[in-house]
N, C-alpha and C positions, 0 to 999 in steps of 0.2 A: 948614189950621187946622180946616175943618169935620170932618175925619177925626179929629183930636184930641178934638174936642167929642163926637163920636159915640162914640169909644172910651171916653171918660170916663163918658158916660151908661151905656154897656153895662157898665162896671166897676161903677158904682153900683148898677145893677139886680142884678147878680151878687151883690154884697155884701149887699144887702137880702135876696135869696133865701137866701143861706147863714145869715144871722142869724136869719131866720124859721124855717129848718129846725132849726138848733141849739136854738132856744127851744122848739120843739115836740118835740124828740127826748127829753128827760127824761121826758115823759109817757108815751113808749112803754116805757122801761125801768123805770119805777116799780114794775111788778109783779115785775120781776126782783129788785129790791131788797127786796121784801116777803117774799121767801122766807127761811126760817130758815137759819142759817149752814151747817147740814149738809144742806140741800136744794138742789136744782138746778131752775131754771126751764126747762120744756119749751115751746118756742115753738109746736110743732104743736098742742098742745091748750091752750096758755096756762095751764098749771097748774104748781105746784111739787110736786116728788116727791123722795123719799129714794132714792138709788141703792142697788141691792141687789148684793151681792157685790163683786168687785174689778175 
């Protein structure tokens, strides 16, 4: 029985960590959505740019 309680606690901690990560993730990609429709977000310099050529 103690192993079941330990497993439940571990599962709850993992769930809290996942919820925390997901709630902070949109802040990371907000800049990506700020680009114009024809632009692409470049992670290396964290800026939007318009691709040239094909």
